VEXMI-156601 format. One record per residue (C-alpha): residue in three letters; x, z, y. Coordinates in nm, 4 decimals. Each point is the difference from the previous one (the first is absolute). Layout:
BEGIN
NODE; ALA; X; Z; Y
...
//
This chain:
BEGIN
NODE; MET; 11.1477; 8.1080; 9.3279
NODE; ASP; 0.2861; 0.2243; 0.1052
NODE; ARG; -0.0533; 0.3758; 0.0116
NODE; LEU; 0.0205; 0.0310; 0.3800
NODE; ASP; -0.2743; -0.2598; 0.0408
NODE; LEU; -0.2046; 0.1845; -0.2624
NODE; TYR; 0.0338; 0.3278; 0.1938
NODE; ARG; -0.1027; -0.1743; 0.3242
NODE; GLN; -0.3063; -0.1510; -0.1694
NODE; VAL; -0.0974; 0.3334; -0.1567
NODE; ALA; 0.0430; 0.1698; 0.3384
NODE; GLN; -0.2169; -0.2594; 0.1723
NODE; LEU; -0.2650; 0.0363; -0.2706
NODE; HIS; 0.0105; 0.3781; 0.0520
NODE; VAL; -0.0309; -0.0251; 0.3780
NODE; ASP; -0.2833; -0.2546; -0.0241
NODE; ASN; -0.2002; 0.1776; -0.2712
NODE; ILE; 0.0778; 0.3717; 0.0269
NODE; ASP; -0.0504; -0.0109; 0.3732
NODE; GLN; -0.1933; 0.3278; 0.0161
NODE; GLY; 0.3062; 0.1870; -0.1239
NODE; PHE; 0.2719; 0.1338; 0.2245
NODE; LEU; 0.2912; -0.1890; -0.1596
NODE; ALA; -0.1374; -0.3320; 0.1234
NODE; THR; 0.0490; 0.1209; 0.3585
NODE; LEU; 0.3747; 0.0310; -0.0620
NODE; GLY; 0.0309; -0.3785; -0.0358
NODE; THR; 0.1067; -0.2417; -0.2692
NODE; GLY; 0.3707; 0.0711; 0.0463
NODE; PHE; -0.0372; 0.3650; -0.0966
NODE; VAL; -0.2531; -0.0759; -0.2742
NODE; ALA; 0.2313; -0.2655; -0.1517
NODE; LEU; 0.2864; 0.2540; -0.0077
NODE; MET; -0.2306; 0.2489; -0.1716
NODE; TYR; -0.1040; -0.2465; -0.2714
NODE; ARG; 0.3592; -0.1010; -0.0560
NODE; ALA; 0.0864; 0.3680; -0.0522
NODE; ILE; -0.2987; 0.0416; -0.2352
NODE; ASP; 0.1158; -0.3011; -0.2019
NODE; GLU; 0.3618; 0.1172; -0.0172
NODE; SER; -0.0634; 0.3679; -0.0723
NODE; PRO; 0.0147; 0.1104; -0.3647
NODE; THR; -0.3015; 0.2314; 0.0550
NODE; SER; -0.2415; -0.2663; 0.1275
NODE; VAL; -0.1238; -0.3498; -0.0680
NODE; LEU; -0.1290; -0.2988; 0.1965
NODE; LEU; -0.2099; -0.2490; -0.1968
NODE; VAL; -0.1145; -0.3248; 0.1607
NODE; GLU; -0.2400; -0.2827; -0.0760
NODE; GLU; 0.1098; -0.3412; 0.1236
NODE; HIS; -0.1889; -0.3283; 0.0260
NODE; GLU; 0.1722; -0.3223; 0.1007
NODE; GLY; 0.3106; 0.1796; 0.1296
NODE; ARG; -0.1905; 0.2512; 0.2103
NODE; VAL; -0.0681; 0.3687; -0.0586
NODE; VAL; -0.3781; 0.0455; -0.0248
NODE; GLY; -0.0030; 0.3596; -0.1212
NODE; PHE; 0.2174; 0.2990; -0.0747
NODE; VAL; -0.0108; 0.3550; -0.1269
NODE; ALA; 0.2639; 0.2687; 0.0542
NODE; GLY; 0.0316; 0.3262; -0.1865
NODE; GLY; 0.2501; 0.2751; -0.0537
NODE; CYS; 0.0825; 0.3626; -0.0520
NODE; GLY; 0.0566; 0.1236; 0.3521
NODE; MET; 0.1206; -0.1577; 0.3207
NODE; GLY; 0.3244; 0.1992; 0.0290
NODE; ALA; 0.2171; -0.2565; -0.1789
NODE; ILE; -0.1669; -0.2790; 0.1949
NODE; TYR; 0.0711; 0.1629; 0.3365
NODE; LYS; 0.3610; 0.0695; -0.1029
NODE; ARG; 0.0407; -0.3657; -0.0948
NODE; MET; -0.1417; -0.1048; 0.3376
NODE; LEU; 0.2505; 0.2293; 0.1747
NODE; ARG; 0.2849; -0.1974; -0.1611
NODE; SER; -0.0690; -0.2656; 0.2650
NODE; PRO; -0.0248; 0.2182; 0.3132
NODE; VAL; 0.0461; -0.2861; 0.2473
NODE; ARG; -0.2746; -0.2142; -0.1549
NODE; LEU; -0.2254; 0.3051; -0.0330
NODE; GLY; 0.0623; 0.1034; 0.3600
NODE; LEU; -0.0712; -0.3490; 0.1309
NODE; ALA; -0.3181; -0.0221; -0.2083
NODE; LEU; -0.1226; 0.3381; 0.1296
NODE; LEU; 0.1139; -0.0429; 0.3620
NODE; PRO; -0.3365; -0.1282; 0.1299
NODE; SER; -0.1740; 0.2971; -0.1627
NODE; VAL; 0.2211; 0.2838; 0.1217
NODE; ILE; -0.0990; -0.0615; 0.3615
NODE; HIS; -0.3580; 0.0978; -0.0935
NODE; PRO; -0.0212; 0.3805; -0.0470
NODE; ARG; -0.3200; -0.0282; -0.2085
NODE; ARG; 0.1758; -0.2324; -0.2464
NODE; VAL; 0.2926; 0.2388; -0.0285
NODE; LEU; -0.2451; 0.2799; -0.0866
NODE; ARG; -0.1618; -0.2221; -0.2653
NODE; ILE; 0.3425; -0.0798; -0.1476
NODE; LEU; 0.0680; 0.3731; -0.0248
NODE; GLU; -0.3385; 0.0508; -0.1716
NODE; ILE; 0.0905; -0.2662; -0.2585
NODE; LEU; 0.3348; 0.1677; -0.0640
NODE; ARG; -0.1769; 0.3350; -0.0456
NODE; TYR; -0.2475; -0.1619; -0.2428
NODE; SER; 0.2790; -0.1698; -0.1939
NODE; ARG; 0.1576; 0.3395; -0.0650
NODE; GLY; -0.3285; 0.1104; -0.1570
NODE; HIS; -0.0716; 0.2766; 0.2506
NODE; SER; -0.3598; -0.1073; 0.0553
NODE; LEU; -0.0865; -0.0779; -0.3635
NODE; PRO; -0.1570; 0.2226; -0.2631
NODE; SER; 0.2666; 0.1100; -0.2498
NODE; ASN; -0.1805; -0.1220; -0.3124
NODE; LEU; 0.0221; -0.3740; 0.0791
NODE; PRO; 0.2150; -0.2470; -0.1953
NODE; ALA; 0.3350; -0.0884; 0.1560
NODE; ALA; -0.0569; -0.3729; -0.0531
NODE; GLU; -0.2010; -0.1760; 0.2684
NODE; LEU; -0.1443; -0.3376; 0.0837
NODE; LEU; 0.1596; -0.0504; 0.3414
NODE; SER; -0.1825; -0.3144; 0.1122
NODE; ILE; -0.1875; -0.3032; -0.1243
NODE; ALA; -0.1144; -0.3071; 0.1923
NODE; VAL; -0.1363; -0.3452; -0.0758
NODE; ASP; -0.0221; -0.2944; 0.2368
NODE; ALA; -0.3572; -0.0705; 0.1133
NODE; SER; 0.0135; -0.3474; -0.1601
NODE; CYS; 0.0503; 0.1577; -0.3438
NODE; ARG; -0.2555; 0.2809; 0.0121
NODE; GLY; -0.2646; -0.0034; -0.2704
NODE; LYS; 0.2402; -0.1681; -0.2430
NODE; GLN; 0.1134; 0.3162; -0.1847
NODE; VAL; 0.3443; -0.0056; 0.1686
NODE; ALA; -0.0254; 0.3639; 0.1110
NODE; GLU; -0.1144; 0.1172; -0.3423
NODE; GLY; 0.2778; -0.1983; -0.1688
NODE; LEU; 0.2604; 0.1602; 0.2260
NODE; TYR; -0.1516; 0.3441; -0.0585
NODE; ARG; 0.0175; -0.0481; -0.3780
NODE; ARG; 0.3637; -0.1153; 0.0299
NODE; LEU; 0.0786; 0.3222; 0.1899
NODE; GLU; -0.1725; 0.2015; -0.2742
NODE; SER; 0.2170; -0.1782; -0.2604
NODE; HIS; 0.3147; 0.0683; 0.2023
NODE; PHE; -0.0820; 0.3697; 0.0273
NODE; LEU; -0.0783; 0.0208; -0.3746
NODE; GLU; 0.3393; -0.1584; -0.0783
NODE; GLN; 0.1584; 0.2709; 0.2184
NODE; GLY; -0.1761; 0.2754; -0.1968
NODE; VAL; -0.2455; 0.0780; 0.2800
NODE; SER; -0.3387; 0.1231; -0.1242
NODE; SER; -0.1879; -0.0085; 0.3338
NODE; PHE; 0.0480; -0.0903; 0.3640
NODE; ARG; -0.1625; 0.0849; 0.3296
NODE; ILE; -0.1492; -0.2206; 0.2686
NODE; ILE; -0.0652; 0.1181; 0.3576
NODE; VAL; -0.2759; -0.1943; 0.1794
NODE; GLY; -0.1204; 0.0487; 0.3574
NODE; GLN; -0.3662; 0.0959; 0.0321
NODE; ALA; -0.0903; -0.3106; 0.2032
NODE; LEU; 0.1172; -0.2466; -0.2665
NODE; ALA; -0.3268; -0.0460; -0.1911
NODE; PRO; 0.1091; -0.3173; -0.1901
NODE; ALA; 0.3120; 0.1785; -0.1232
NODE; HIS; -0.2044; 0.2966; -0.1234
NODE; ARG; -0.2300; -0.2362; -0.1927
NODE; PHE; 0.3009; -0.1781; -0.1527
NODE; TYR; 0.1713; 0.3174; -0.1226
NODE; LEU; -0.3202; 0.1355; -0.1495
NODE; ARG; -0.0618; -0.3352; -0.1731
NODE; VAL; 0.3463; -0.0038; -0.1615
NODE; GLY; -0.0437; 0.3543; -0.1322
NODE; ALA; 0.1651; 0.2285; 0.2528
NODE; VAL; -0.1647; 0.3381; 0.0549
NODE; ALA; -0.0360; 0.1702; 0.3395
NODE; VAL; 0.1535; 0.3483; -0.0329
NODE; ASP; 0.0622; 0.1347; 0.3503
NODE; LYS; 0.0200; -0.0616; 0.3756
NODE; VAL; 0.3177; 0.0116; 0.2052
NODE; GLU; 0.0933; -0.0385; 0.3662
NODE; VAL; 0.3046; -0.2280; 0.0210
NODE; HIS; -0.0512; -0.0577; 0.3732
NODE; GLU; -0.1459; 0.2771; 0.2142
NODE; GLY; -0.3765; -0.0269; 0.0196
NODE; GLU; -0.0261; -0.2827; -0.2546
NODE; LEU; -0.1169; 0.0817; -0.3504
NODE; SER; 0.1045; -0.2025; -0.3033
NODE; THR; -0.1296; 0.0116; -0.3556
NODE; VAL; 0.2466; 0.0689; -0.2801
NODE; TYR; -0.0679; -0.1963; -0.3185
NODE; VAL; 0.1752; 0.0424; -0.3336
NODE; GLN; 0.0306; -0.2800; -0.2542
NODE; SER; 0.0621; 0.1255; -0.3546
NODE; LEU; 0.1985; -0.2302; -0.2248
NODE; ALA; -0.0395; 0.1830; -0.3325
//
């Protein structure tokens, strides 16, 4: 599969399965551009699980979104077209600004690791088959190879299955944070030592 098709499939998987998050509301075009930037940035990684030529799961991680956003800005026309439907909604613009503020670390406690699990999703047809855990362990291996000793995970309060998953794989809840106004998220840390 070519890389552009891979990014489209990852974006669709994100939109279909991380539908309670704000990024899904920005549409597959924007999300595909974001995953392309994650994959191409030297400070982040996109790992996928494929079955029969189709992406059935992915995990993305990195050390900050700054390099990813800069990479996305290298294609201003594509980025503008992808965001055009969203900029006519003032509430979405405010949420975009909140994400940018979060990505600069302004709303995070200072003692957290720089590395972060950005997103993980598995197609409904593959749930219960250890795909998510396999992807998570691959991300842990990637971070270890990069000399990272721990990483953070930010999970919205309403996502009970995600909380159970992170606790099961060994992450520890360390704090609460408000990425979007009025919505609390739990901060987990996964130690790799």
